[in-house]
N, C-alpha and C positions, 0 to 999 in steps of 0.2 A: 504494500500500500504506500503510495506516495501522494499525499494530499494535505488538507488543512485540518487542524485540530482546534476546536473551541474548548477553552478551559474556564469554568466558572470560578470567580474569586469573590468571596463575600467579606464585607467589612463587619466585624463583630467587636464587642467589648473584649479587651485583652484578657487572656486566660488568667493572668495574675491579679486582676482587679477584683476586689470584693464587691459583689453585686448588692445594690441597695434598691429597695422598692420605694416608689414615690409615695408621699403621704396620702394621696387620694386613691392609692391602690389601682391606678389605671395601667401602669407599666413600670419598668425599671428606670432608674436615673441614668441618662446618657450624656447630659450636658457636662462638659468639663471632665469627662472620663476618657482615659486612654483607650483607643481602638487599634486593632491590627487585623491582619488577614486571618481568616479562620484556619486553624492548623491543618485540617484535612484538605482545604483548598491549596495550601502550600505543597502538600504531598502530590496533589493533582498537577500543579504547575511543574514540579520537579520531574514527574514522570513524562509529561509532554515534552519538556526540554531535553530530557535524555533520549527520547525517541528521535528528536530532530538531530541531536549530536551524532546519533548512529546512522543518520541520513535515511531514516525510514519514513519520515514525513518532511514536508517542505516548509510549513509555516505554523506557528503557534499564536493563537489569538486569545487574549485574556478578556473576559467579559464580566462586568459588574453592574448590578442594578441598585440604584439608591441616589442619595443626595450628592452634592458637589464633592463632599469629602471622599466618596467612593473612588475618585480618581487617584487618591493617594494609594489605595489598595492596588489599583491597576498598575501604578508606577512601580510598586514593589514587585509585581509579577514581571514587568518589563525588565527590571534590574536583575531578576533571576534568570532571564533568558527568553522571555516571550518576545515576539516580533512586533506586535502592535496591540492596541487595546480598543475596546468598544465600551462606552459608558452609556447605559440606558438610564436616562434621568427620571427618577421617581422621588417625589418629596411630599411633605405634608401628610395628610390623612391617607393618601394612597400608599405611602411608604410604611406608615404605622400598621396598616391592615394587610400589607403584602405578605403572602404566605408561599409555600412550596408550589401550589398550583399556578399562581401568577408568574412566578419565576420560571417554571417549566414551560409555560406558554411563550415567554420571551426567548428562552434558550432554543426551543423547537423552531420558532420563527427565524431566529438568527442562523441556526444550522442549515435551514433551507436557503436563506438569502446568501450565506457565505459559501454554500456548496461544500460543507464540511464532511469529512469522511469519518471523523471520530469526535465525540464529545466526552471530555473527562471532567468529572466533578468530585468533590469530596463526598464521602458517604453520608455525612451529616454536618450540621453547623453546631458549634458549641453553645450558641445562645438559645436556640429552640429545640435542638436534638431531634428534629422531625424525621430525618432519614427518609425523605420522600421525593425530593426534587429529581434525582437521577431516574428513579423508576417511572415517575410521571412524564419526564421528558422522553424517555424511550417509548412509552405508550402513545404519546401524542404524535411522535414521528413514525410509529410502527417499526422501530428498529430493534434488533437484538440488544440485550443488556448483560453486562458482567458486573455485578455488584459486589461490594466488600472485597475488592481485589487486593491480594497480597503479592501477586506476580502477574505481569503482563508481557506477552511475547507476540510480536507480529509475525505471522506465517503466511506470506503471500496475501491473498484476499480474505484470510481468516485471522482471528485473534485468539490465542490461548490465554485463558484467565484462570489463575488459581484463586479460589474464593475461600474466605474464612467463614466457616459455618459452625453451628453449635457442636456438631460431632467431630470437628477437625478441619480438614481441607478438602475442597471439591475442585476438580479440574474440568473446565468446559472449553469448547471451541465454538466461537460464534462468527457469523459472517459480518462483513463490513458493508455499509456504515453501521456504527454501533455506539452505544453509550456505556462508559465505564465509570464506576464510582470507586474512589481510592480508600483503602483501609489503612490503619496505622502502620502496618509492617511492610507496606509496598516499597518505601524508600525512606531515606533521611534527607529532607530538603537542604539545599545549599544555602549559605549566607550570601546575601548580595554584597559584592565587593564595592569599594568606593568608585573605581573606574566604571563599573557597570551601572552604578547608581547615576553617575554623570551621563553615561550614554543613554540611559533610560529617559532622561529629560528631553532628548531629541526625537524619541520615537513617537509615532502618531497615536493619538487617542481620538476615535470618532465619537461624536455625541449624537444621540438620537433619543426619541421619546417612544413610549410603548405604542402610541397611536401610529407612529411611522411604520411599525411592524404589524399593524392591524390587531393589536392585543388589547383586550378589555381587562382592566385590573380590578373590576368589581369583585369583592369578596363576599362569600356566603357565610363566613364565620365572624363572630363577634366575641371579643374578649370581654367577659363580664367583670373579672376581678383578678388581680395578681397579689399573692401573699407570700411572705417569706416562710420557709419551712419551720415547723415548731421547734423550739429549743429541745435538745436532747437531754433527758433526765439522767442524773447520776446513777451508775450501776450499784448493785449490792452484792457483796460476797456472802456465800453460804458455806457451811462446813460439811453438810451431808446431803444426800439425795432427798431424804425426808424433809429437811429444811427447805430445799428447792421446791418440792411439791407443795409444801405448806404455803410458801410465798406466792406461788402461782395460783393456788386456790383462793388466797386472800385477795389477790388482784382480780379474781374472776376470769382468769385465763384458761383454767381447766375445770 
């Protein structure tokens, strides 16, 4: 296969930041909070760049949906080795209500517009943990999918994907074009070097809106309330099994 690869890169609150819920319980606090590229998206970018370095593909295009700040995430992907970027501008209420289905519609429309042979996404984002965008994108395109990939190998017009499943590993071969979602053990993403960060500033980022792709962002889901998880209670040590059973009975657990 020698073609174009689309890679989704999502801007999320940095994994090291302690998440805080807004006082009105409408969502989490994002203003003044450090953001970065979703870690699974970093793995997806690394895999696409590695395929290009092996001369198995011609071009890597990084795609992000969101406000103006999403361009920073695209620049990070460009510094890692992507060739150009596409920023689909979504802001305000549309951005707040945007979920996996809306992103999948955008990715599917771009895959057709860009004549992509492969779409690589992170298996999930660390903010919502949905694990749905790759599967929905494949369904909308009617393409084969290789999810939870821990190994990807291009074999002519087919792709061998080693998948991480509950029972261990599963190896499949799928036809191209296809959608791949990257799992944690697929690779170790490279750090963007200073020279590549400087080069990334000269790479092109195309700007467009969902309506340019014929995508309706109307969501059928409504978030009613966001709450922090309850505080964990302190544990109790017991000396014997009888004491344990007694404690459980007192607590109404057995």
